[in-house]
N, CA, C and O of each residue as an XYZ file, in Angstrom:
864
protein
N      12.545     -8.559    -10.557
C      11.246     -9.180    -10.793
C      10.422     -9.229     -9.508
O       9.216     -8.983     -9.523
N      11.102     -9.556     -8.371
C      10.393     -9.614     -7.099
C       9.811     -8.256     -6.727
O       8.708     -8.167     -6.186
N      10.574     -7.187     -7.028
C      10.082     -5.836     -6.736
C       8.817     -5.547     -7.540
O       7.858     -4.999     -6.996
N       8.798     -5.901     -8.807
C       7.621     -5.662     -9.644
C       6.419     -6.458     -9.153
O       5.282     -5.994     -9.244
N       6.668     -7.641     -8.639
C       5.572     -8.458     -8.135
C       5.000     -7.893     -6.839
O       3.804     -8.030     -6.582
N       5.836     -7.261     -6.024
C       5.392     -6.713     -4.747
C       4.731     -5.346     -4.891
O       3.839     -5.003     -4.115
N       5.161     -4.568     -5.878
C       4.798     -3.160     -5.951
C       3.493     -2.914     -6.699
O       3.119     -3.661     -7.603
N       2.810     -1.837     -6.292
C       1.669     -1.329     -7.043
C       2.095     -0.272     -8.053
O       1.472     -0.110     -9.103
N       3.172      0.449     -7.720
C       3.690      1.483     -8.614
C       5.217      1.435     -8.575
O       5.819      1.304     -7.510
N       5.837      1.543     -9.765
C       7.294      1.525     -9.892
C       7.702      2.591    -10.899
O       7.035      2.772    -11.918
N       8.796      3.300    -10.620
C       9.336      4.270    -11.573
C      10.716      3.823    -12.030
O      11.430      3.126    -11.309
N      11.082      4.239    -13.250
C      12.375      3.903    -13.812
C      13.368      5.039    -13.666
O      13.130      5.991    -12.922
N      14.475      4.940    -14.374
C      15.526      5.951    -14.315
C      14.993      7.292    -14.809
O      14.421      7.378    -15.895
N      15.185      8.343    -14.001
C      14.768      9.688    -14.384
C      13.274      9.897    -14.482
O      12.835     10.933    -14.981
N      12.486      8.956    -14.026
C      11.030      9.030    -14.176
C      10.358      9.424    -12.866
O      10.659      8.856    -11.816
N       9.449     10.395    -12.927
C       8.612     10.782    -11.798
C       7.183     10.323    -12.075
O       6.749     10.257    -13.225
N       6.458     10.007    -10.998
C       5.059      9.632    -11.183
C       4.261     10.070     -9.964
O       4.655      9.805     -8.828
N       3.126     10.749    -10.206
C       2.210     11.129     -9.133
C       1.002     10.214     -9.183
O       0.356     10.065    -10.221
N       0.707      9.603     -8.044
C      -0.347      8.600     -7.948
C      -1.427      9.089     -6.991
O      -1.118      9.530     -5.884
N      -2.675      9.017     -7.401
C      -3.801      9.318     -6.516
C      -4.261      8.021     -5.860
O      -4.629      7.066     -6.544
N      -4.236      7.994     -4.533
C      -4.662      6.809     -3.809
C      -6.181      6.812     -3.646
O      -6.805      7.867     -3.768
N      -6.786      5.660     -3.374
C      -8.243      5.598     -3.251
C      -8.823      6.505     -2.175
O      -9.990      6.889     -2.256
N      -8.020      6.853     -1.163
C      -8.520      7.683     -0.058
C      -8.443      9.172     -0.364
O      -8.860      9.989      0.457
N      -7.914      9.543     -1.542
C      -7.782     10.949     -1.907
C      -6.407     11.521     -1.639
O      -6.124     12.646     -2.050
N      -5.537     10.777     -0.961
C      -4.152     11.197     -0.769
C      -3.386     11.030     -2.084
O      -3.797     10.273     -2.963
N      -2.268     11.748     -2.201
C      -1.433     11.607     -3.389
C      -0.006     11.279     -2.979
O       0.475     11.699     -1.927
N       0.655     10.517     -3.839
C       2.048     10.146     -3.640
C       2.805     10.463     -4.921
O       2.373     10.089     -6.010
N       3.942     11.156     -4.791
C       4.819     11.380     -5.936
C       6.073     10.551     -5.737
O       6.787     10.712     -4.747
N       6.336      9.658     -6.689
C       7.494      8.787     -6.612
C       8.679      9.413     -7.334
O       8.551      9.925     -8.447
N       9.842      9.361     -6.673
C      11.093      9.759     -7.305
C      11.534      8.662     -8.270
O      10.958      7.575     -8.260
N      12.547      8.923     -9.107
C      13.047      7.870     -9.995
C      13.531      6.650     -9.215
O      13.987      6.758     -8.076
N      13.422      5.491     -9.854
C      13.850      4.211     -9.282
C      13.236      3.972     -7.908
O      13.928      3.596     -6.962
N      11.945      4.191     -7.812
C      11.233      4.016     -6.545
C      10.058      3.071     -6.748
O       9.597      2.854     -7.868
N       9.584      2.510     -5.631
C       8.464      1.573     -5.717
C       7.672      1.612     -4.416
O       8.245      1.724     -3.332
N       6.329      1.517     -4.534
C       5.459      1.498     -3.359
C       4.395      0.417     -3.524
O       4.096     -0.026     -4.633
N       3.834      0.007     -2.389
C       2.658     -0.862     -2.358
C       1.685     -0.261     -1.355
O       2.101      0.229     -0.305
N       0.392     -0.293     -1.666
C      -0.622      0.356     -0.840
C      -1.674     -0.653     -0.405
O      -2.170     -1.431     -1.219
N      -2.015     -0.639      0.890
C      -3.091     -1.463      1.422
C      -3.932     -0.616      2.374
O      -3.440      0.353      2.952
N      -5.195     -0.984      2.534
C      -6.052     -0.254      3.471
C      -7.156     -1.181      3.964
O      -7.529     -2.154      3.307
N      -7.666     -0.840      5.151
C      -8.838     -1.510      5.695
C      -9.634     -0.473      6.474
O      -9.365      0.721      6.347
N     -10.584     -0.888      7.261
C     -11.440      0.057      7.980
C     -10.683      0.826      9.052
O     -11.158      1.859      9.523
N      -9.504      0.331      9.447
C      -8.806      0.917     10.587
C      -7.526      1.667     10.230
O      -7.047      2.475     11.025
N      -6.970      1.417      9.060
C      -5.706      2.076      8.720
C      -5.450      2.042      7.219
O      -6.042      1.255      6.481
N      -4.540      2.928      6.789
C      -4.051      2.960      5.413
C      -2.529      2.867      5.479
O      -1.909      3.570      6.277
N      -1.920      2.023      4.666
C      -0.482      1.816      4.743
C       0.145      1.815      3.358
O      -0.299      1.100      2.458
N       1.183      2.629      3.202
C       2.030      2.596      2.011
C       3.380      2.030      2.418
O       4.014      2.538      3.343
N       3.820      0.995      1.742
C       5.163      0.472      1.964
C       6.080      1.046      0.886
O       5.856      0.862     -0.311
N       7.117      1.746      1.342
C       8.127      2.254      0.412
C       9.146      1.137      0.222
O      10.005      0.912      1.075
N       9.040      0.449     -0.895
C       9.870     -0.720     -1.147
C      11.265     -0.341     -1.619
O      12.223     -1.091     -1.430
N      11.367      0.829     -2.233
C      12.654      1.276     -2.765
C      12.582      2.759     -3.064
O      11.535      3.250     -3.486
N      13.672      3.485     -2.855
C      13.779      4.852     -3.320
C      13.192      5.897     -2.396
O      13.421      5.875     -1.187
N      12.424      6.823     -2.982
C      11.955      8.009     -2.262
C      10.570      8.399     -2.756
O      10.243      8.207     -3.928
N       9.759      8.946     -1.860
C       8.412      9.385     -2.239
C       7.977     10.537     -1.356
O       8.367     10.642     -0.193
N       7.150     11.407     -1.945
C       6.573     12.558     -1.240
C       5.079     12.314     -1.092
O       4.417     11.865     -2.028
N       4.554     12.614      0.095
C       3.172     12.287      0.418
C       2.382     13.546      0.774
O       2.835     14.385      1.553
N       1.200     13.655      0.191
C       0.227     14.687      0.550
C      -1.004     13.927      1.023
O      -1.773     13.398      0.221
N      -1.177     13.883      2.354
C      -2.121     12.940      2.955
C      -3.442     13.608      3.298
O      -3.476     14.705      3.856
N      -4.516     12.934      2.957
C      -5.850     13.331      3.414
C      -6.055     12.713      4.802
O      -6.197     11.499      4.944
N      -6.066     13.568      5.808
C      -6.064     13.090      7.191
C      -7.406     12.480      7.584
O      -8.471     12.955      7.189
N      -7.316     11.408      8.378
C      -8.505     10.774      8.936
C      -8.134     10.173     10.286
O      -7.315      9.257     10.354
N      -8.732     10.684     11.361
C      -8.446     10.161     12.698
C      -8.904      8.718     12.836
O      -8.314      7.942     13.588
N      -9.955      8.362     12.112
C     -10.495      7.002     12.207
C      -9.684      5.996     11.391
O      -9.739      4.794     11.653
N      -8.935      6.485     10.407
C      -8.181      5.603      9.532
C      -6.777      6.190      9.322
O      -6.497      6.754      8.264
N      -5.896      6.062     10.320
C      -4.564      6.671     10.235
C      -3.791      6.214      9.005
O      -3.968      5.102      8.506
N      -2.925      7.111      8.533
C      -2.119      6.860      7.345
C      -0.686      6.570      7.777
O      -0.069      7.377      8.473
N      -0.156      5.417      7.365
C       1.199      5.019      7.739
C       2.046      4.823      6.489
O       1.569      4.342      5.461
N       3.306      5.205      6.601
C       4.304      4.862      5.589
C       5.347      3.994      6.273
O       5.944      4.399      7.270
N       5.562      2.804      5.737
C       6.555      1.892      6.292
C       7.734      1.838      5.338
O       7.579      1.493      4.167
N       8.927      2.186      5.848
C      10.150      2.160      5.049
C      11.228      1.475      5.866
O      11.556      1.915      6.968
N      11.775      0.404      5.330
C      12.731     -0.416      6.060
C      12.066     -0.860      7.362
O      11.047     -1.548      7.311
N      12.610     -0.489      8.534
C      11.955     -0.890      9.786
C      11.380      0.309     10.528
O      11.243      0.283     11.751
N      11.039      1.375      9.773
C      10.429      2.561     10.373
C       8.974      2.688      9.949
O       8.601      2.342      8.828
N       8.160      3.194     10.873
C       6.760      3.494     10.590
C       6.563      4.997     10.761
O       6.827      5.545     11.831
N       6.097      5.663      9.699
C       5.840      7.108      9.730
C       4.334      7.307      9.708
O       3.676      6.984      8.719
N       3.782      7.840     10.803
C       2.340      8.040     10.874
C       1.995      9.509     10.660
O       2.507     10.395     11.345
N       1.118      9.742      9.697
C       0.668     11.095      9.389
C      -0.225     11.649     10.495
O      -1.068     10.949     11.057
N      -0.007     12.942     10.788
C      -0.921     13.649     11.675
C      -1.475     14.849     10.892
O      -1.661     15.927     11.456
N      -1.739     14.656      9.580
C      -2.254     15.702      8.700
C      -1.130     16.508      8.119
O      -0.799     17.564      8.659
N      -0.520     16.056      7.027
C       0.741     16.669      6.632
C       1.146     16.373      5.191
O       0.525     15.575      4.488
N       2.221     17.058      4.785
C       2.948     16.752      3.560
C       4.382     16.424      3.978
O       5.013     17.200      4.697
N       4.893     15.285      3.534
C       6.216     14.881      3.992
C       6.894     13.996      2.957
O       6.259     13.477      2.039
N       8.214     13.835      3.133
C       9.039     13.069      2.213
C       9.719     11.945      2.982
O      10.184     12.142      4.104
N       9.774     10.759      2.369
C      10.480      9.629      2.961
C      11.460      9.089      1.931
O      11.097      8.818      0.786
N      12.718      8.938      2.361
C      13.752      8.410      1.467
C      14.394      7.195      2.121
O      14.869      7.258      3.255
N      14.399      6.091      1.388
C      15.072      4.884      1.855
C      16.357      4.729      1.071
O      16.336      4.401     -0.115
N      17.486      4.967      1.743
C      18.796      4.846      1.113
C      19.492      3.598      1.645
O      18.967      2.887      2.501
N      20.684      3.355      1.114
C      21.414      2.141      1.507
C      21.796      2.176      2.976
O      21.764      1.152      3.659
N      22.162      3.367      3.465
C      22.696      3.465      4.825
C      21.658      3.896      5.851
O      21.803      3.583      7.033
N      20.610      4.610      5.428
C      19.667      5.143      6.397
C      18.345      5.471      5.727
O      18.243      5.538      4.502
N      17.329      5.676      6.569
C      16.020      6.129      6.098
C      15.788      7.519      6.655
O      15.954      7.746      7.854
N      15.402      8.458      5.790
C      15.240      9.854      6.204
C      13.808     10.317      5.971
O      13.198     10.016      4.945
N      13.283     11.058      6.949
C      11.938     11.626      6.880
C      12.060     13.143      7.011
O      12.734     13.642      7.912
N      11.400     13.877      6.102
C      11.419     15.341      6.123
C       9.988     15.841      6.020
O       9.220     15.373      5.179
N       9.624     16.805      6.886
C       8.240     17.275      6.944
C       8.137     18.660      6.305
O       8.822     19.600      6.707
N       7.266     18.762      5.301
C       7.028     20.039      4.631
C       5.976     20.861      5.368
O       6.132     22.072      5.527
N       4.902     20.207      5.820
C       3.870     20.902      6.590
C       3.180     19.884      7.485
O       3.223     18.682      7.224
N       2.538     20.380      8.551
C       1.872     19.480      9.482
C       2.864     18.793     10.389
O       3.867     19.392     10.777
N       2.601     17.544     10.735
C       3.483     16.805     11.632
C       3.336     15.309     11.398
O       2.320     14.840     10.885
N       4.373     14.571     11.785
C       4.354     13.111     11.691
C       4.980     12.531     12.957
O       5.694     13.217     13.688
N       4.701     11.278     13.192
C       5.367     10.528     14.262
C       6.122      9.370     13.627
O       5.544      8.559     12.902
N       7.419      9.301     13.906
C       8.283      8.262     13.356
C       8.619      7.280     14.471
O       9.160      7.675     15.504
N       8.304      6.007     14.268
C       8.614      4.980     15.263
C       9.285      3.799     14.577
O       9.160      3.614     13.367
N       9.988      3.012     15.356
C      10.662      1.830     14.829
C       9.724      0.639     14.873
O       9.004      0.430     15.849
N       9.746     -0.140     13.795
C       8.943     -1.348     13.740
C       9.571     -2.433     14.610
O       8.870     -3.212     15.254
N      10.914     -2.472     14.618
C      11.657     -3.462     15.393
C      12.448     -2.778     16.496
O      12.779     -1.600     16.364
N      12.761     -3.483     17.583
C      13.580     -2.899     18.640
C      15.006     -2.664     18.131
O      15.450     -3.339     17.202
N      15.740     -1.687     18.747
C      15.337     -0.899     19.912
C      14.303      0.165     19.562
O      14.207      0.602     18.416
N      13.540      0.570     20.558
C      12.439      1.508     20.335
C      12.963      2.893     19.965
O      13.872      3.423     20.603
N      12.369      3.464     18.921
C      12.664      4.834     18.501
C      11.334      5.540     18.291
O      10.434      4.991     17.657
N      11.203      6.750     18.817
C       9.992      7.534     18.618
C      10.384      8.993     18.463
O      10.988      9.583     19.358
N      10.033      9.572     17.311
C      10.363     10.958     17.004
C       9.129     11.667     16.470
O       8.507     11.192     15.521
N       8.765     12.805     17.070
C       7.681     13.641     16.560
C       8.296     14.798     15.796
O       9.116     15.540     16.336
N       7.895     14.957     14.519
C       8.447     15.998     13.665
C       7.364     16.956     13.217
O       6.228     16.554     12.964
N       7.726     18.239     13.120
C       6.831     19.250     12.563
C       7.507     19.849     11.340
O       8.629     19.481     10.992
N       6.810     20.779     10.692
C       7.296     21.362      9.445
C       8.715     21.909      9.608
O       9.015     22.619     10.568
N       9.580     21.563      8.649
C      10.950     22.040      8.662
C      11.909     21.160      9.438
O      13.096     21.473      9.533
N      11.418     20.071      9.992
C      12.286     19.162     10.735
C      12.526     17.885      9.945
O      11.670     17.444      9.179
N      13.705     17.296     10.142
C      14.066     16.044      9.496
C      14.654     15.095     10.526
O      15.177     15.522     11.556
N      14.563     13.817     10.239
C      15.270     12.817     11.042
C      15.716     11.707     10.115
O      14.957     11.254      9.258
N      16.951     11.272     10.293
C      17.495     10.155      9.524
C      17.945      9.094     10.517
O      18.651      9.389     11.481
N      17.532      7.870     10.272
C      17.841      6.775     11.182
C      18.562      5.693     10.392
O      18.045      5.189      9.395
N      19.758      5.343     10.844
C      20.603      4.388     10.131
C      20.187      2.963     10.443
O      19.356      2.710     11.315
N      20.788      2.038      9.705
C      20.472      0.627      9.893
C      20.836      0.141     11.288
O      20.217     -0.786     11.809
N      21.853      0.776     11.900
C      22.211      0.402     13.265
C      21.568      1.331     14.300
O      22.029      1.427     15.438
N      20.477      2.024     13.876
C      19.605      2.802     14.753
C      20.277      4.051     15.344
O      19.909      4.505     16.428
N      21.264      4.600     14.623
C      21.779      5.913     14.989
C      20.819      6.963     14.441
O      20.363      6.856     13.302
N      20.512      7.978     15.247
C      19.524      8.987     14.886
C      20.223     10.303     14.577
O      21.006     10.797     15.388
N      19.942     10.877     13.400
C      20.492     12.172     13.018
C      19.335     13.134     12.775
O      18.568     12.968     11.827
N      19.213     14.136     13.634
C      18.137     15.120     13.517
C      18.648     16.362     12.794
O      19.836     16.680     12.845
N      17.729     17.061     12.117
C      18.139     18.257     11.410
C      16.966     19.159     11.107
O      15.825     18.876     11.473
N      17.270     20.255     10.427
C      16.246     21.212     10.015
C      16.420     21.520      8.539
O      17.529     21.453      8.008
N      15.328     21.855      7.885
C      15.364     22.153      6.457
C      14.325     23.217      6.141
O      13.296     23.321      6.809
N      14.612     24.004      5.108
C      13.626     24.960      4.605
C      12.470     24.152      4.006
O      12.678     23.404      3.051
N      11.256     24.289      4.552
C      10.139     23.491      4.034
C       9.923     23.624      2.536
O       9.471     22.681      1.887
N      10.247     24.805      1.972
C      10.043     25.001      0.536
C      11.060     24.223     -0.301
O      10.881     24.059     -1.508
N      12.137     23.739      0.350
C      13.174     23.003     -0.366
C      12.989     21.489     -0.262
O      13.672     20.733     -0.953
N      12.082     21.049      0.587
C      11.899     19.613      0.789
C      11.306     18.971     -0.463
O      10.370     19.496     -1.066
N      11.865     17.832     -0.835
C      11.442     17.103     -2.035
C      11.550     17.966     -3.290
O      10.688     17.914     -4.167
N      12.612     18.756     -3.363
C      12.849     19.568     -4.552
C      13.046     18.744     -5.800
O      12.946     19.258     -6.914
N      13.334     17.434     -5.616
C      13.497     16.542     -6.770
C      12.235     16.476     -7.625
O      12.301     16.097     -8.794
N      11.061     16.849     -7.043
C       9.834     16.861     -7.849
C       9.941     17.855     -8.995
O       9.282     17.700    -10.023
N      10.786     18.892     -8.813
C      11.045     19.879     -9.868
C      12.404     19.643    -10.517
O      12.894     20.489    -11.266
N      13.017     18.484    -10.228
C      14.308     18.172    -10.821
C      15.461     18.928    -10.202
O      16.500     19.097    -10.842
N      15.303     19.394     -8.956
C      16.338     20.201     -8.305
C      16.793     19.524     -7.019
O      15.972     19.111     -6.200
N      18.105     19.415     -6.849
C      18.695     18.910     -5.605
C      19.433     20.058     -4.928
O      20.395     20.593     -5.479
N      18.986     20.433     -3.743
C      19.638     21.480     -2.962
C      20.227     20.841     -1.717
O      19.508     20.239     -0.919
N      21.544     20.975     -1.551
C      22.203     20.384     -0.385
C      22.991     21.451      0.360
O      23.553     22.365     -0.243
N      23.022     21.320      1.667
C      23.803     22.217      2.512
C      24.523     21.379      3.550
O      23.903     20.721      4.386
N      25.841     21.416      3.478
C      26.688     20.678      4.411
C      26.350     19.183      4.432
O      26.262     18.569      5.495
N      26.164     18.614      3.242
C      25.959     17.170      3.123
C      27.204     16.547      2.508
O      28.041     17.257      1.951
N      27.334     15.240      2.601
C      28.526     14.584      2.075
C      28.427     14.406      0.558
O      27.340     14.383     -0.018
N      29.598     14.282     -0.062
C      29.623     13.997     -1.495
C      28.917     12.682     -1.775
O      28.254     12.535     -2.801
N      29.058     11.727     -0.868
C      28.359     10.458     -1.016
C      26.848     10.652     -1.075
O      26.167      9.990     -1.859
N      26.315     11.566     -0.241
C      24.883     11.860     -0.254
C      24.457     12.423     -1.619
O      23.416     12.047     -2.158
N      25.275     13.324     -2.163
C      24.942     13.946     -3.449
C      24.950     12.907     -4.569
O      24.036     12.873     -5.393
N      25.972     12.068     -4.600
C      26.052     11.029     -5.621
C      24.873     10.070     -5.500
O      24.306      9.647     -6.507
N      24.504      9.727     -4.260
C      23.360      8.839     -4.034
C      22.080      9.450     -4.597
O      21.233      8.735     -5.130
N      21.936     10.779     -4.480
C      20.744     11.462     -4.986
C      20.730     11.543     -6.512
O      19.662     11.531     -7.124
N      21.905     11.626     -7.127
C      21.984     11.726     -8.596
C      21.768     10.373     -9.259
O      21.241     10.312    -10.369
N      22.162      9.295     -8.607
C      22.138      7.958     -9.226
C      20.791      7.576     -9.863
O      20.783      7.058    -10.980
N      19.644      7.815     -9.187
C      18.377      7.401     -9.808
C      18.052      8.134    -11.105
O      17.184      7.702    -11.864
N      18.745      9.236    -11.360
C      18.510     10.012    -12.574
C      19.510      9.672    -13.678
O      19.366     10.120    -14.816
N      20.516      8.883    -13.335
C      21.633      8.606    -14.244
C      21.488      7.224    -14.859
O      21.371      6.228    -14.145
N      21.498      7.164    -16.191
C      21.402      5.881    -16.887
C      22.788      5.232    -16.918
O      23.698      5.724    -17.586
N      22.933      4.143    -16.201
C      24.218      3.473    -16.109
C      24.755      3.523    -14.695
O      24.056      3.916    -13.761
N      26.015      3.117    -14.549
C      26.642      3.064    -13.234
C      27.369      4.371    -12.931
O      28.084      4.911    -13.775
N      27.175      4.863    -11.722
C      27.885      6.039    -11.228
C      28.600      5.602     -9.966
O      27.970      5.349     -8.939
N      29.921      5.514    -10.047
C      30.720      4.952     -8.961
C      31.536      6.052     -8.289
O      32.182      6.857     -8.959
N      31.498      6.074     -6.967
C      32.301      6.993     -6.169
C      33.429      6.190     -5.549
O      33.183      5.279     -4.759
N      34.651      6.518     -5.899
C      35.805      5.746     -5.442
C      36.540      6.519     -4.345
O      36.996      7.642     -4.561
N      36.647      5.903     -3.170
C      37.395      6.517     -2.075
C      36.493      6.941     -0.934
O      35.660      7.834     -1.094
N      36.656      6.297      0.236
C      35.830      6.638      1.399
C      36.052      8.067      1.855
O      35.105      8.749      2.248
N      37.303      8.528      1.807
C      37.598      9.890      2.260
C      36.900     10.915      1.377
O      36.377     11.911      1.878
N      36.887     10.682      0.067
C      36.192     11.593     -0.849
C      34.699     11.621     -0.529
O      34.084     12.687     -0.515
N      34.127     10.466     -0.277
C      32.688     10.386     -0.017
C      32.249     11.125      1.215
O      31.099     11.556      1.292
N      33.136     11.290      2.197
C      32.757     11.949      3.453
C      32.972     13.457      3.433
O      32.613     14.140      4.392
N      33.553     13.989      2.356
C      33.742     15.442      2.276
C      32.386     16.146      2.225
O      31.449     15.660      1.592
N      32.292     17.298      2.898
C      31.035     18.047      2.988
C      30.937     19.069      1.864
O      31.915     19.734      1.522
N      29.728     19.181      1.293
C      29.521     20.095      0.170
C      28.202     20.843      0.335
O      27.312     20.432      1.080
N      28.111     21.959     -0.391
C      26.884     22.753     -0.453
C      26.685     23.158     -1.911
O      27.628     23.575     -2.583
N      25.457     23.032     -2.391
C      25.233     23.409     -3.779
C      23.835     23.089     -4.254
O      23.037     22.492     -3.532
N      23.548     23.497     -5.488
C      22.272     23.230     -6.157
C      22.577     22.522     -7.462
O      23.416     22.982     -8.237
N      21.901     21.397     -7.717
C      22.219     20.564     -8.870
C      20.956     20.239     -9.668
O      19.880     20.031     -9.106
N      21.117     20.201    -10.990
C      20.006     19.942    -11.910
C      19.906     18.436    -12.150
O      20.682     17.869    -12.919
N      18.952     17.803    -11.490
C      18.819     16.357    -11.586
C      18.336     15.900    -12.955
O      18.613     14.771    -13.361
N      17.622     16.756    -13.669
C      17.113     16.369    -14.986
C      18.236     16.260    -16.015
O      18.055     15.686    -17.089
N      19.389     16.815    -15.674
C      20.574     16.701    -16.530
C      21.705     16.155    -15.659
O      22.587     16.908    -15.246
N      21.684     14.847    -15.378
C      22.623     14.267    -14.412
C      24.087     14.432    -14.800
O      24.937     14.595    -13.924
N      24.399     14.393    -16.091
C      25.793     14.584    -16.489
C      26.276     15.989    -16.125
O      27.412     16.171    -15.688
N      25.398     16.979    -16.312
C      25.748     18.349    -15.945
C      25.875     18.482    -14.424
O      26.730     19.218    -13.932
N      25.029     17.774    -13.689
C      25.106     17.808    -12.226
C      26.408     17.189    -11.741
O      27.037     17.705    -10.817
N      26.815     16.083    -12.361
C      28.074     15.441    -11.994
C      29.244     16.375    -12.276
O      30.154     16.490    -11.455
N      29.231     17.040    -13.425
C      30.315     17.963    -13.778
C      30.357     19.152    -12.824
O      31.436     19.590    -12.426
N      29.184     19.677    -12.454
C      29.146     20.815    -11.533
C      29.737     20.425    -10.182
O      30.485     21.201     -9.586
N      29.409     19.235     -9.697
C      29.965     18.754     -8.434
C      31.475     18.600     -8.545
O      32.218     19.023     -7.659
N      31.923     17.992     -9.642
C      33.357     17.752     -9.832
C      34.138     19.059     -9.952
O      35.197     19.208     -9.343
N      33.621     19.998    -10.729
C      34.324     21.278    -10.928
C      34.438     22.053     -9.618
O      35.469     22.668     -9.347
N      33.382     22.024     -8.808
C      33.368     22.819     -7.583
C      34.278     22.241     -6.505
O      34.792     22.975     -5.662
N      34.477     20.918     -6.533
C      35.203     20.298     -5.412
C      36.408     19.480     -5.858
O      36.879     18.616     -5.119
N      36.906     19.745     -7.056
C      38.145     19.132     -7.492
C      38.097     17.627     -7.608
O      39.034     16.936     -7.206
N      37.009     17.115     -8.155
C      36.825     15.676     -8.291
C      37.159     15.268     -9.724
O      36.770     15.944    -10.675
N      37.882     14.158     -9.870
C      38.223     13.638    -11.188
C      37.089     12.781    -11.733
O      36.578     11.905    -11.035
N      36.694     13.030    -12.978
C      35.673     12.232    -13.653
C      36.336     11.334    -14.686
O      37.052     11.820    -15.562
N      36.107     10.045    -14.594
C      36.586      9.096    -15.586
C      35.375      8.453    -16.246
O      34.593      7.765    -15.589
N      35.222      8.680    -17.554
C      34.085      8.126    -18.284
C      34.571      6.906    -19.081
O      35.230      7.051    -20.110
N      34.244      5.725    -18.601
C      34.616      4.496    -19.288
C      33.743      4.304    -20.532
O      34.203      3.812    -21.562
N      32.487      4.699    -20.412
C      31.527      4.645    -21.515
C      30.374      5.556    -21.107
O      30.377      6.076    -19.991
N      29.384      5.765    -21.982
C      28.220      6.551    -21.547
C      27.492      5.917    -20.371
O      26.677      6.570    -19.720
N      27.784      4.634    -20.092
C      27.046      3.899    -19.063
C      27.872      3.675    -17.802
O      27.372      3.072    -16.853
N      29.113      4.139    -17.761
C      29.952      3.956    -16.577
C      30.791      5.201    -16.331
O      31.657      5.559    -17.129
N      30.509      5.851    -15.203
C      31.222      7.060    -14.800
C      31.808      6.828    -13.412
O      31.107      6.378    -12.506
N      33.100      7.137    -13.247
C      33.781      6.963    -11.967
C      34.241      8.318    -11.464
O      34.879      9.075    -12.195
N      33.917      8.626    -10.210
C      34.369      9.846     -9.549
C      35.440      9.482     -8.534
O      35.258      8.557     -7.742
N      36.558     10.206     -8.552
C      37.667      9.916     -7.642
C      38.438     11.192     -7.340
O      38.212     12.223     -7.973
N      39.349     11.123     -6.372
C      40.196     12.270     -6.061
C      41.063     12.593     -7.270
O      41.618     11.704     -7.916
N      41.166     13.894     -7.561
C      41.958     14.303     -8.729
C      43.440     14.284     -8.405
O      44.264     14.598     -9.265
């Protein structure tokens, strides 16, 4: 209820929504995501309250565009980019243009990213930098998850917003295994099966609303 009271836009399970902001910028929300938007004469700010969103920003030097997620501030420098707020970290990926990522709270973090670059910053301020094919960034807008050398935990985290019910990953060692693959998010049960078949994961279906993944 608190999330609904804070948010201007909210999406449900498996739901995508593209929102046109008053300044002409657009935001596409991933499933189970929420944003709030404020602006004044000096700045425009979107708070990512939950989940993930892709931004296509209309640049204005006089009125900078900021995305605040957890304790990070992402400032647009004329770009298209993705911000994901997960349980363990917040990740920023740039499709085109550039952004500046800074920490709202100490310790100070400042990262300048250009197209094809990513940065993920954990709750304890560990920084993980990477690179990505710009054409693959925010593939969830087309219902596609493409991962390369990511953990099984990362994949399950990405499938959860598309899955109606609980999806539980049992075992820390299983969650840290590295995987590569392409998964159909619009059919989460098929994506779960593809992951399990490829990496020898046991699926236990307690009901249509509870699925447990564990070592086979």
